[in-house]
C-alpha positions in Angstrom: 103.8 101.7 60.8 103.6 101.1 64.6 101.4 98.2 65.9 98.3 99.2 67.7 98.5 99.5 71.4 96.9 97.1 73.5 93.9 98.4 75.7 94.2 98.4 79.4 91.5 95.7 79.7 93.6 93.4 77.5 91.0 93.1 74.8 93.4 93.4 71.9 96.1 91.5 73.8 96.1 87.7 73.2 97.8 87.2 76.6 95.5 89.6 78.5 93.8 88.2 81.6 90.3 88.7 80.3 91.2 86.8 77.0 92.7 84.0 79.1 89.8 83.8 81.2 87.4 83.6 78.3 89.6 80.8 76.8 89.7 79.0 80.1 85.9 79.1 80.4 85.8 77.8 76.8 87.7 74.7 78.0 91.2 75.6 77.2 93.5 74.0 80.0 96.6 75.9 78.7 94.9 79.3 79.3 94.1 78.3 82.9 97.7 77.1 83.4 98.9 80.4 82.1 96.7 82.3 84.5 98.0 80.3 87.5 101.6 80.7 86.4 101.4 84.5 86.0 99.8 84.9 89.6 102.1 82.7 91.7 104.8 85.3 92.4 102.2 88.0 93.2 100.3 85.6 95.5 103.6 84.6 97.2 104.3 88.3 98.0 100.9 88.7 99.5 101.3 85.6 101.6 104.7 86.8 102.6 103.3 90.2 103.9 100.8 88.3 106.1 103.3 85.8 107.3 105.5 88.5 108.4 102.8 89.4 111.0 102.3 85.9 112.1 103.5 85.1 115.7 105.1 81.7 114.6 106.1 80.1 111.4 103.5 77.9 109.8 103.9 77.7 106.1 106.1 79.2 103.4 104.7 82.0 101.3 105.3 80.0 98.2 103.5 76.9 99.4 100.5 79.1 100.5 100.4 80.6 97.0 100.8 77.2 95.2 98.0 75.8 97.5 95.7 78.6 96.6 96.3 78.2 92.9 95.6 74.5 93.1 92.3 75.2 94.8 91.4 77.9 92.2 92.4 75.6 89.4 90.3 72.6 90.6 87.3 74.7 91.5 87.5 76.5 88.2 87.5 73.3 86.2 84.5 72.2 88.4 82.6 75.2 86.9 82.3 77.1 90.3 83.5 80.5 88.9 81.2 81.1 85.9 81.1 84.8 86.2 84.8 85.4 86.5 85.6 87.7 83.7 88.4 90.2 84.4 91.6 90.6 86.2 90.2 92.7 89.2 87.7 90.0 90.1 90.3 87.3 89.5 92.8 89.0 91.8 90.3 89.5 94.6 89.4 85.9 94.5 92.9 84.7 94.4 93.9 87.0 97.2 91.0 85.9 99.4 91.9 82.2 98.7 95.5 82.8 99.6 94.6 84.7 102.9 92.5 81.8 103.9 95.1 79.2 103.1 97.5 81.0 105.5 94.8 81.1 108.2 94.1 77.4 107.6 97.8 76.7 108.2 97.6 78.4 111.5 94.4 76.3 112.5 96.4 73.2 111.6 99.3 74.4 113.7 97.0 74.9 116.6 95.5 71.4 116.3 99.0 70.0 116.2 100.0 71.9 119.4 102.4 74.0 117.3 104.3 70.7 116.4 107.8 72.3 116.9 107.1 75.0 114.3 107.1 72.6 111.4 105.9 73.8 108.0 102.5 72.6 107.2 102.1 70.9 103.8 99.0 72.7 102.5 98.9 70.7 99.3 97.6 67.8 101.2 94.6 69.6 102.6 91.4 67.8 102.2 88.6 68.9 99.8 86.5 70.3 102.7 89.3 72.5 103.9 89.9 73.5 100.2 86.3 74.6 100.0 86.6 76.6 103.2 89.8 78.2 101.9 87.9 79.5 98.8 85.5 81.4 101.0 82.5 79.0 101.3 81.8 78.9 105.1 78.9 76.9 106.4 75.6 78.8 106.1 74.9 78.3 109.8 78.2 79.8 111.0 77.9 83.3 112.5 80.9 85.2 111.2 83.2 87.0 113.5 83.5 90.7 112.6 87.0 90.0 111.6 85.8 87.3 109.3 83.4 89.7 107.7 86.4 92.1 107.1 88.1 89.4 105.1 85.0 88.9 103.0 84.7 92.6 102.5 88.4 93.0 101.4 88.9 95.3 104.4 91.7 93.1 106.0 94.6 94.7 104.3 93.5 98.2 105.2 92.8 97.0 108.9 96.3 95.5 109.1 97.9 98.7 108.0 96.3 100.5 111.0 97.2 98.0 113.7 100.3 97.8 115.7 102.2 94.6 115.9 100.6 93.1 118.8 97.1 93.9 117.7 98.0 92.6 114.2 99.1 89.3 115.9 95.8 89.1 117.9 93.8 89.7 114.8 95.8 87.0 113.0 95.1 84.4 115.7 91.4 85.3 116.0 90.9 84.9 112.3 92.7 81.5 112.7 89.9 80.4 115.0 91.8 80.8 118.3 89.9 81.6 121.5 90.7 84.6 123.6 92.3 82.2 126.1 94.3 80.5 123.5 95.5 83.9 122.1 96.5 85.1 125.7 98.6 81.9 126.1 100.2 82.2 122.7 101.2 85.9 123.3 101.9 85.6 127.1 99.2 88.1 128.0 96.1 88.0 130.2 92.7 87.2 128.7 91.3 90.6 129.8 94.2 92.3 127.9 93.3 90.3 124.7 89.6 91.1 125.0 90.4 94.8 125.3 92.6 94.8 122.3 90.0 92.9 120.3 87.4 95.6 121.2 90.0 98.1 119.8 90.5 96.1 116.7 86.8 95.9 116.1 86.3 99.6 116.6 89.0 100.2 114.0 87.1 97.8 111.7 83.8 99.6 112.4 85.3 102.9 111.4 86.7 101.4 108.1 83.3 100.0 107.4 81.8 103.4 107.8 84.3 104.9 105.4 83.6 102.2 102.8 
C-alpha cells in the first residue's frame, strides 16, 4: 500500500513550512533553525539578482542572506511575527528583509565614501539597523514612491521593466542617495537623473494601477 501523499500546504508533511512555523511558535528552536537553513540558498539567489544591478560591489549575496536570516531569527524569538503561519507569508517577509539588507549595505558604502569597494560585514549591523531592515521605518518618515513599491512587493516587477541605467538609479534612490549623489555615481547630470526618476515613478504608477 502506498503512503498517503503530502498536501501542498504541508499539513501532512512533518517537515512542511506551516508545521515548522507552528513548532517554532510553540518554542521549538530546532524548527526555527530548520526554517532558516532551508531558505538560505533561495535568499542568496534573490540577493544575487539585485546585486547584479548594483553599480558597485557592496556585499556578497551569501552574507546578505545570512544577515537577513539572523534578523528574522532574532525577531521571531522576540515574538514579533505572531501571525506568521505559512510559506507564502514567510517568503514575502524574508525577501523583504533580504532586499533591505542589500540597500542597507549600499547606505553604509555611501557613508564610507565607497571605501575602495570593500565588502560590508552586515552581521555587525546594530539592532536599530536590523529593525529598519525588517521593514519598520519610523512612523514620521514620508516614504519615497520607490520605498512604497518595496512595501507593496512591486519592486521585482518594476526592475523587470527598467533598463540597466534606470535600474541602477532606482537602486541608489532606494539606498537613500540624493539626485546629486546619484548623478555623481553614474557620471550623469542631475537633470538627467530627475527625468529618469520621473520615468521610473510613471512605470511604478502603472504597475500600481494594474495591481
